[in-house]
matplotlib code that plots the C-alpha trace (Angstrom):
import matplotlib.pyplot as plt

x = [-152.4, -155.7, -155.0, -151.6, -153.1, -155.6, -152.8, -150.8, -153.9, -154.6, -150.9, -151.2, -153.5, -151.3, -149.9, -153.5, -154.1, -150.9, -151.6, -151.8, -155.1, -157.4, -159.8, -163.4, -163.9, -167.4, -169.1, -172.5, -174.7, -177.8, -178.7, -177.4, -174.2, -171.9, -169.3, -167.8, -168.3, -169.7, -167.7, -168.4, -166.4, -164.4, -163.6, -160.0, -158.7, -158.7, -162.3, -164.9, -164.5, -164.4, -167.0, -169.5, -168.7, -171.8, -172.4, -174.0, -176.4, -178.6, -177.9, -179.1, -176.9, -177.1, -176.3, -175.3, -175.6, -175.6, -179.1, -179.5, -179.3, -181.2, -181.7, -180.7, -183.4, -181.8, -178.9, -178.8, -175.3, -176.4, -178.7, -176.4, -179.4, -180.3, -183.4, -183.0, -185.8, -186.4, -186.0, -189.2, -191.4, -192.8, -194.2, -197.9, -198.3, -199.4, -199.6, -195.7, -194.1, -190.7, -188.2, -186.4, -187.7, -185.7, -186.0, -183.9, -182.3, -181.1, -179.4, -177.6, -176.5, -175.1, -173.8, -171.9, -169.6, -166.5, -163.3, -160.8, -158.0, -160.3, -163.0, -166.4, -168.7, -172.2, -175.6, -178.8, -182.5, -184.3, -187.0, -187.0, -190.7, -191.7, -194.5, -195.6, -197.6, -200.1, -202.0, -205.2, -207.8, -210.5, -211.2, -209.9, -212.2, -209.6, -208.3, -204.8, -204.8, -204.7, -206.5, -204.1, -206.3, -207.5, -203.9, -202.3, -204.3, -204.7, -202.5, -199.6, -199.1, -199.7, -202.8, -203.5, -206.7, -207.2, -204.0, -203.3, -200.4, -199.7, -197.6, -195.5, -194.2, -196.6, -196.1, -196.4, -199.1, -201.1, -201.3, -204.6, -204.6, -206.0, -203.0, -199.4, -196.5, -195.2, -193.1, -191.6, -190.1, -189.1, -192.0, -192.2, -195.1, -195.6, -199.3, -201.8, -204.4, -206.8, -204.2, -204.9, -202.3, -201.9, -200.7, -198.2, -197.0, -196.4, -194.2, -192.4, -191.5, -190.0, -187.5, -186.4, -184.6, -181.0, -178.5, -174.7, -172.2, -168.5, -166.3, -164.1, -167.0, -166.6, -163.4, -165.2, -168.3, -166.5, -164.6, -167.7, -166.9, -163.7, -160.7, -159.1, -157.5, -155.1, -156.3, -153.0, -153.6, -150.1, -149.0, -152.4, -155.0, -158.6, -160.7, -163.7, -164.5, -165.3, -162.4, -159.5, -159.4, -156.7, -154.4, -155.2, -158.9, -158.4, -156.2, -158.7, -161.5, -159.4, -158.6, -162.4, -162.9, -160.3, -162.0, -165.4, -164.0, -162.3, -165.6, -167.5, -165.1, -165.7, -169.5, -169.3, -167.3, -169.8, -172.7, -171.3, -170.8, -174.4, -175.7, -173.8, -175.2, -178.7, -178.4, -177.2, -180.1, -182.6, -181.1, -181.4, -184.9, -186.6, -188.2, -186.8, -189.7, -188.3, -190.2, -189.2, -190.8, -193.8, -194.4, -194.1, -196.7, -199.2, -198.8, -199.1, -202.2, -203.6, -201.1, -203.8, -201.3, -202.1, -200.2, -199.2, -198.1, -194.8, -196.6, -198.4, -195.0, -193.7, -196.9, -196.9, -193.2, -193.4, -190.9, -188.7, -188.2, -187.4, -184.9, -184.9, -182.0, -179.8, -177.9, -176.9, -180.6, -181.5, -183.1, -185.9, -188.1, -190.9, -194.3, -198.0, -201.0, -204.1, -205.8, -203.0, -201.3, -197.5, -195.4, -191.8, -191.2, -188.3, -187.0, -184.8, -181.7, -182.0, -182.3, -179.4, -180.3, -183.9, -184.6, -184.6, -184.2, -187.4, -189.3, -188.0, -189.0, -192.5, -193.1, -191.8, -193.1, -196.4, -197.7, -196.6, -198.9, -197.2, -196.9, -193.1, -192.6, -192.9, -196.0, -195.9, -198.7, -198.1, -195.6, -194.9, -193.5, -193.1, -190.3, -187.1, -188.8, -189.3, -190.7, -192.0, -194.3, -194.1, -195.7, -193.8, -191.6, -191.2, -188.2, -186.0, -183.6, -182.3, -178.7, -178.8, -179.9, -177.1, -174.1, -174.8, -172.6, -175.2, -177.6, -180.3, -182.7, -181.1, -183.4, -183.7, -182.5, -186.1, -187.1, -184.1, -185.1, -188.7, -187.3, -185.1, -188.0, -190.3, -187.6, -187.3, -191.1, -190.9, -188.2, -190.0, -193.1, -191.0, -189.7, -192.9, -195.9, -196.3, -197.1, -193.6, -190.6, -188.9, -185.2, -184.4, -180.6, -179.8, -180.9, -178.9, -179.7, -180.0, -182.9, -184.8, -187.2, -189.0, -192.4, -193.6, -194.1, -190.6, -192.2, -189.6, -190.4, -188.1, -187.5, -185.6, -186.4, -184.3, -182.1, -184.8, -185.3, -188.5, -188.7, -191.1, -191.6, -190.7, -187.3, -184.6, -181.9, -182.0, -179.8, -178.1, -175.8, -173.9, -173.3, -175.7, -175.9, -173.7, -170.3, -170.4, -173.9, -173.7, -173.8, -170.5, -172.2, -172.8, -169.0, -167.9, -169.9, -168.3, -169.9, -173.6, -176.3, -178.0, -181.3, -183.3, -180.4, -178.6, -181.1, -180.6, -176.9, -177.6, -180.1, -177.4, -175.0, -177.7, -178.6, -175.0, -174.8, -178.0, -176.6, -173.2, -174.4, -171.5, -170.5, -169.3, -166.2, -164.5, -160.8, -160.8, -161.2, -158.4, -157.9, -156.9, -158.6, -162.0, -161.8, -164.0, -166.7, -168.3, -164.9, -164.0, -167.4, -167.3, -164.0, -165.5, -168.5, -166.2, -163.9, -166.3, -169.7, -171.3, -170.8, -169.8, -172.4, -171.8, -174.6, -177.1, -179.4, -179.3, -182.3, -180.8, -177.6, -179.6, -181.3, -178.0, -176.3, -179.3, -179.2, -175.4, -175.9, -178.7, -176.6, -173.6, -175.9, -177.1, -173.7, -172.3, -170.2, -172.1, -175.8, -176.7, -175.4, -177.6, -181.2, -184.2, -185.9, -188.8, -186.3, -184.8, -188.2, -188.7, -185.3, -186.1, -189.6, -188.8, -186.5, -186.7, -185.2, -181.4, -179.2, -176.3, -172.9, -172.5, -169.2, -167.0, -168.0, -165.5, -165.6, -164.4, -163.7, -160.1, -157.8, -156.5, -152.7, -151.1]
y = [58.5, 59.8, 63.2, 63.4, 62.6, 65.5, 67.9, 67.0, 67.5, 70.9, 72.0, 71.3, 74.3, 76.8, 78.2, 79.0, 80.8, 82.7, 83.8, 87.6, 89.3, 89.6, 92.4, 91.7, 90.3, 91.1, 93.0, 94.5, 93.9, 96.1, 95.7, 92.1, 91.2, 88.9, 87.0, 83.5, 81.1, 83.5, 86.2, 88.8, 88.7, 91.8, 90.8, 90.1, 86.6, 85.6, 86.4, 83.6, 80.6, 80.6, 77.8, 80.2, 83.3, 85.5, 88.3, 91.6, 92.7, 95.8, 95.7, 92.1, 89.1, 86.4, 82.7, 80.9, 77.1, 75.0, 75.5, 79.3, 82.3, 82.8, 86.0, 85.6, 87.1, 86.5, 84.7, 83.3, 82.6, 81.2, 78.6, 78.2, 78.7, 81.1, 81.8, 81.8, 83.2, 82.1, 85.1, 84.3, 84.9, 88.3, 89.6, 90.2, 88.6, 85.0, 84.4, 84.5, 81.1, 79.8, 80.1, 76.9, 73.3, 71.5, 69.3, 68.3, 65.5, 68.0, 70.1, 67.1, 66.3, 69.7, 70.6, 67.4, 67.4, 69.5, 68.8, 71.3, 70.0, 67.1, 69.5, 68.9, 71.7, 71.4, 73.2, 71.2, 71.9, 71.8, 69.6, 66.8, 67.2, 68.4, 70.6, 69.4, 71.8, 70.0, 71.2, 69.2, 69.2, 68.3, 69.3, 67.1, 66.6, 65.5, 67.4, 66.2, 68.6, 72.3, 74.4, 77.1, 78.4, 81.5, 82.7, 81.3, 82.7, 81.0, 83.6, 82.5, 79.2, 78.0, 75.8, 76.1, 74.4, 73.6, 74.1, 72.3, 71.9, 68.5, 68.2, 65.1, 62.3, 61.8, 58.4, 58.2, 55.5, 57.5, 60.6, 61.2, 60.7, 64.2, 65.8, 66.7, 67.9, 71.3, 72.3, 70.8, 72.7, 72.1, 72.3, 75.3, 73.8, 70.5, 70.1, 72.1, 72.2, 75.1, 77.1, 78.6, 78.7, 82.5, 81.5, 79.1, 81.6, 84.1, 81.5, 80.9, 84.6, 84.3, 81.8, 78.2, 77.4, 76.1, 75.0, 74.8, 73.1, 72.9, 70.6, 73.4, 75.6, 73.9, 76.0, 79.3, 78.4, 76.9, 80.2, 82.3, 83.1, 85.0, 82.7, 82.8, 79.7, 78.9, 76.6, 76.4, 78.9, 80.4, 82.6, 84.1, 82.9, 82.6, 84.6, 82.7, 85.0, 88.6, 89.8, 89.0, 86.7, 86.2, 83.2, 81.9, 81.8, 80.3, 77.6, 76.8, 76.5, 74.1, 72.0, 71.8, 70.8, 68.0, 66.6, 66.7, 65.0, 62.3, 61.3, 61.6, 59.1, 56.6, 57.0, 56.7, 53.5, 52.0, 53.2, 51.7, 48.4, 48.4, 49.4, 46.6, 44.0, 45.4, 45.2, 41.6, 40.7, 42.4, 40.7, 37.3, 37.9, 39.5, 37.3, 37.3, 39.6, 42.7, 45.5, 48.0, 46.0, 45.2, 49.0, 49.6, 47.0, 48.4, 51.8, 50.4, 48.3, 50.3, 48.9, 46.2, 43.4, 39.9, 38.6, 34.9, 32.7, 30.9, 27.6, 29.1, 30.0, 26.4, 25.0, 27.3, 26.6, 22.8, 23.1, 25.5, 22.9, 25.1, 27.9, 30.7, 32.7, 33.7, 36.8, 38.9, 39.7, 35.9, 33.4, 33.4, 30.3, 29.4, 29.0, 28.6, 30.2, 28.3, 29.7, 28.2, 31.6, 31.2, 33.5, 34.3, 33.9, 36.1, 34.8, 37.5, 36.6, 37.2, 41.0, 42.9, 45.6, 46.7, 45.1, 48.3, 46.5, 44.6, 47.7, 49.8, 47.3, 46.8, 50.5, 51.4, 48.8, 48.3, 51.7, 51.2, 50.0, 50.1, 47.7, 48.0, 47.5, 44.1, 43.8, 42.8, 40.5, 39.8, 39.2, 37.1, 38.3, 35.8, 36.4, 36.4, 35.1, 37.8, 36.9, 38.9, 37.4, 38.8, 38.0, 35.3, 36.4, 33.4, 34.6, 35.5, 38.5, 40.5, 39.8, 36.2, 37.5, 40.1, 38.2, 34.5, 32.3, 29.5, 28.6, 31.1, 32.8, 35.8, 38.9, 41.0, 44.6, 45.8, 43.7, 45.0, 48.6, 47.9, 46.6, 49.6, 52.0, 50.1, 50.2, 54.0, 54.3, 52.4, 54.6, 57.8, 56.6, 56.1, 59.7, 61.5, 59.2, 58.9, 61.3, 60.6, 60.6, 57.2, 56.7, 53.1, 53.5, 50.0, 49.9, 47.0, 44.1, 41.6, 43.8, 43.9, 40.8, 39.6, 37.9, 35.4, 38.1, 39.6, 42.7, 44.1, 44.9, 46.8, 44.8, 44.8, 48.1, 47.2, 50.3, 52.6, 56.1, 58.1, 61.8, 64.7, 65.4, 69.1, 68.2, 68.1, 66.7, 63.9, 63.3, 60.0, 59.0, 56.4, 55.3, 52.6, 50.7, 48.4, 49.4, 49.9, 51.2, 53.5, 57.2, 59.1, 61.7, 58.8, 58.7, 62.2, 64.9, 67.8, 67.1, 67.4, 66.2, 62.8, 63.1, 61.4, 62.0, 59.2, 56.7, 58.2, 57.4, 53.8, 53.5, 54.8, 52.1, 49.5, 50.9, 50.8, 47.1, 46.4, 48.1, 46.5, 43.0, 43.0, 44.4, 47.9, 46.9, 43.7, 43.0, 39.9, 41.6, 41.1, 44.8, 46.8, 49.9, 48.0, 47.3, 50.3, 50.0, 53.5, 55.2, 52.8, 53.2, 57.0, 57.0, 54.7, 57.1, 60.1, 58.6, 56.6, 58.2, 54.9, 51.7, 48.6, 45.9, 42.6, 40.8, 43.6, 45.4, 49.1, 49.5, 47.5, 49.5, 52.7, 51.3, 50.2, 53.6, 55.5, 53.6, 54.2, 57.9, 58.2, 56.1, 58.5, 61.4, 59.6, 58.7, 62.2, 62.8, 65.8, 65.2, 68.6, 67.5, 64.4, 64.5, 63.7, 60.4, 62.2, 63.5, 60.0, 58.6, 61.3, 60.5, 56.8, 57.3, 60.0, 57.9, 60.4, 63.2, 63.5, 63.4, 65.6, 64.1, 64.4, 65.2, 62.2, 60.8, 60.1, 57.8, 60.3, 64.0, 65.1, 65.6, 69.1, 69.2, 70.7]
z = [144.1, 142.6, 144.3, 142.7, 139.3, 139.8, 140.7, 137.6, 135.4, 137.0, 136.7, 133.0, 132.7, 134.5, 131.2, 130.2, 133.5, 133.2, 129.6, 129.0, 129.7, 126.7, 126.0, 125.0, 121.5, 120.4, 117.6, 116.9, 113.9, 114.3, 117.9, 118.1, 120.0, 118.0, 120.1, 120.5, 118.8, 116.2, 114.3, 111.6, 108.4, 109.3, 112.9, 113.9, 113.1, 116.8, 117.3, 117.1, 114.8, 111.0, 110.8, 112.5, 110.5, 109.9, 107.4, 108.4, 105.7, 106.2, 109.9, 110.1, 110.9, 108.1, 108.6, 105.4, 105.1, 101.9, 100.9, 101.6, 103.8, 107.0, 109.0, 112.7, 114.8, 118.3, 119.9, 123.5, 124.5, 127.9, 126.3, 123.2, 120.8, 118.1, 116.0, 112.2, 110.0, 106.4, 104.1, 102.2, 105.3, 105.9, 109.2, 109.2, 105.8, 106.3, 102.5, 102.4, 102.2, 103.3, 100.5, 101.3, 101.6, 104.2, 107.3, 110.3, 108.3, 105.7, 108.4, 109.8, 106.3, 105.3, 108.7, 109.6, 112.6, 111.8, 113.7, 114.7, 116.9, 117.8, 119.1, 117.4, 116.2, 114.9, 114.5, 115.1, 115.2, 118.6, 117.0, 114.4, 113.5, 110.1, 108.6, 105.2, 102.9, 100.6, 97.5, 97.2, 94.4, 97.0, 100.6, 103.4, 106.4, 109.0, 112.1, 111.2, 108.2, 109.1, 106.4, 105.1, 102.3, 104.1, 104.3, 101.2, 98.4, 95.0, 93.4, 95.6, 93.9, 90.3, 90.0, 93.7, 95.0, 98.7, 100.7, 104.0, 106.5, 108.0, 111.2, 111.5, 109.3, 106.4, 104.8, 101.0, 101.1, 103.6, 101.3, 99.6, 95.9, 95.4, 97.1, 96.2, 98.3, 97.5, 100.5, 103.7, 106.6, 110.2, 112.7, 115.0, 117.1, 118.7, 118.1, 116.0, 118.8, 118.3, 116.3, 112.9, 110.1, 110.8, 114.3, 112.9, 110.4, 113.2, 114.9, 111.7, 111.4, 114.9, 113.5, 113.7, 117.0, 116.3, 118.9, 118.8, 121.1, 121.5, 123.5, 124.9, 126.0, 129.4, 129.9, 129.3, 131.2, 134.2, 134.6, 134.4, 130.7, 131.4, 130.8, 127.3, 125.8, 122.9, 120.1, 118.3, 115.5, 115.0, 118.0, 118.6, 121.1, 120.2, 122.6, 123.8, 126.8, 127.9, 130.1, 132.5, 135.4, 138.1, 137.7, 141.2, 140.6, 137.2, 138.6, 141.4, 138.7, 136.6, 139.6, 140.3, 136.7, 137.0, 140.2, 138.5, 135.4, 137.4, 139.1, 135.8, 134.2, 137.0, 136.8, 133.0, 133.2, 135.6, 133.5, 130.3, 132.1, 133.4, 130.0, 128.3, 130.7, 130.2, 126.4, 126.5, 128.7, 126.4, 123.3, 124.8, 126.1, 123.1, 120.4, 116.9, 115.7, 114.0, 115.7, 113.1, 110.2, 112.3, 112.9, 109.2, 108.4, 110.8, 109.2, 105.6, 105.7, 102.8, 100.3, 99.5, 99.5, 100.6, 103.6, 103.5, 106.3, 106.0, 105.7, 102.6, 101.2, 101.6, 100.1, 97.0, 96.3, 96.9, 99.7, 97.8, 95.1, 92.0, 92.4, 89.8, 91.1, 94.0, 95.2, 98.2, 98.9, 99.2, 96.8, 94.3, 93.9, 91.4, 93.0, 92.2, 94.0, 94.8, 91.7, 89.5, 88.9, 88.7, 91.0, 91.8, 95.6, 96.8, 100.2, 101.7, 103.6, 107.3, 107.5, 109.1, 111.6, 111.2, 107.8, 105.8, 102.4, 103.0, 104.2, 101.3, 98.6, 100.2, 100.6, 97.1, 94.8, 96.8, 95.5, 91.8, 89.1, 85.7, 82.8, 82.8, 86.6, 88.1, 90.3, 93.9, 94.8, 98.5, 101.3, 104.3, 107.6, 110.4, 112.9, 110.9, 107.8, 105.2, 101.8, 98.8, 96.2, 92.6, 89.3, 87.5, 84.6, 82.3, 80.3, 83.3, 83.4, 80.4, 81.1, 79.9, 76.4, 76.4, 77.7, 77.8, 75.6, 75.8, 73.0, 74.2, 71.9, 70.2, 70.2, 67.0, 66.9, 66.6, 69.7, 71.7, 70.7, 71.9, 75.2, 75.7, 75.0, 77.4, 80.2, 79.6, 80.0, 83.3, 84.7, 83.5, 85.4, 88.6, 88.2, 87.2, 87.5, 91.2, 94.0, 95.3, 93.0, 93.1, 92.4, 91.6, 92.0, 90.7, 87.1, 85.4, 83.1, 86.0, 87.4, 84.1, 83.9, 80.8, 80.7, 78.2, 75.6, 76.3, 77.9, 80.2, 83.8, 86.3, 89.5, 92.8, 94.6, 97.7, 97.2, 96.0, 97.5, 97.7, 97.9, 97.1, 93.3, 93.7, 95.2, 92.5, 94.7, 97.3, 100.3, 100.8, 103.6, 101.6, 98.0, 96.7, 93.5, 91.3, 90.1, 86.3, 86.4, 89.5, 88.6, 89.4, 91.6, 94.1, 94.5, 93.7, 95.5, 93.6, 90.2, 91.2, 93.5, 93.5, 91.6, 88.9, 86.6, 88.5, 87.1, 83.7, 83.9, 84.9, 82.0, 79.6, 80.7, 80.3, 76.8, 75.8, 76.7, 74.8, 71.7, 72.0, 73.1, 75.6, 79.1, 79.1, 81.1, 79.8, 80.5, 78.4, 75.0, 72.5, 71.8, 74.9, 73.5, 73.7, 77.5, 78.3, 75.6, 75.8, 75.2, 72.3, 70.6, 70.9, 69.0, 66.4, 65.9, 65.8, 63.2, 61.1, 61.8, 62.9, 64.8, 62.7, 63.1, 61.4, 59.5, 60.1, 57.7, 57.1, 59.4, 62.1, 61.9, 62.3, 65.4, 66.9, 66.2, 67.6, 70.8, 71.1, 70.6, 73.2, 75.6, 75.3, 76.2, 79.2, 80.6, 80.7, 83.8, 85.2, 86.0, 84.5, 81.1, 80.9, 79.5, 81.7, 81.2, 79.5, 76.9, 76.6, 75.8, 73.1, 71.5, 71.4, 70.0, 67.4, 65.2, 62.4, 64.5, 64.0, 67.2, 67.8, 68.8, 72.6, 74.3, 75.1, 78.5, 81.2, 84.2, 86.8, 87.2, 86.4, 89.4, 89.8, 89.6, 92.7]

ax = plt.figure().add_subplot(projection="3d")
ax.plot(x, y, z, "-o")
ax.set_aspect("equal")
plt.show()
């Protein structure tokens, strides 16, 4: 029976073997041969694949991906690799720098798996290591940092001091305070050894090694690269090979493929079963300690945070007696340190996967010191117990002063304006005040805490994202944030990249709620036109020139209308149309400066009619 199955599978490929003979399908660009899977723009439609189309500029093949063009220096069809050179690099000129800042993760993001008739294509780097260029105001006496100053002269960069190259994953907290990132690029070496930067630059000019793969390459390769196949594009056949082959030999080769595939499937099934049993065994045997988090804590000892035991946590909270709040992250309890200082104890729910939220909040807020960002005092990590200890905020979160119908203290317009300005200062610090740019990505009233003096502090950095300050756009694999405050570019990729402007949008929605003393989206209002507050208030400003505020002085009305105007600028649909947080701070501080009426904001891009 198995033999009959193999013969049926092999007979299925007879039409392929009997297909008409195809001539060679290849082109030249300079002295480089271009053939399947690649094609040049002017090649016939059945040559190569459109996803691997190359340009030929000045007799040099050019590969274009989302963040720029690279010159192809060589292609090895046997090894399925190519070498791509950054256009900013010049041979025999080690002062020249790569034009594009990118890493292996960027490549996997922009060159995701494409599917054509269920056959995946992709490009990938041969290495995931990174080379990081640093500009330091002082010299670094460490073999980990390769001195690039002899090559990269001070005239090459503005305000250049001492220039170094670091090979590997440089953590934010490990970076010297005298240094700044200015470039990241994939590594072309595995270790610096006794190499100089001139040696590294020479390897850079030889190109990054990229590999490609294709599910149907097996057909070509198993037939010595001669057998054409049809991929269903009209009546034509895509030529993946270099010449004719007799039907008999082709059939024998396909039969051999079928036999190999049959035994590979059996071995794969046995392998999957064994692997499953092994994973179950490992899962039962290992302790509940999260190794991912443990490794992080070993690398981040210089955060200067106090580590508490879980018994300390129970003692300081009186056995978790007074709960301050609860959410998807876990619960927050009131506690007291041995010195009498009150604290907020955030007990995280049992971390899913590798506990990334816990790590992210520790890594992000542990390096921040700002009057408008809540201060992390310590943490606890024992097995599955993960706890963060923050300074205590006596007046709770901002949302209860905006939306609560209870008899809570009503804050004056001037105090609300001071709170909004302080929050803006805190967000601006996250974007510009650290060595790494920090995106909070979840700015909302619930995450703004107030101390006894009603000084606001930004909290909850579980969704925050760190990236180099010179990068304008950050890569995210999935949307994050809270609906109603989440920037539209997190959902609609065609309106702009995710950047610091995403936090500007969230702040604009927050500012709108501060000024309106209501949620931006409220289905329970009496007038249907008021359901989406930003749209309704824009119409009010456009028709009447100001927002109507009951029982308010002229000064308070000016404050409310100014906050509304700034909020409307912040919630523009496209990130490019929004101001930076620095500009937002200026608009809030310079109350005498008149503001222009912004365009009417929309929730989502318009759909094109077909």
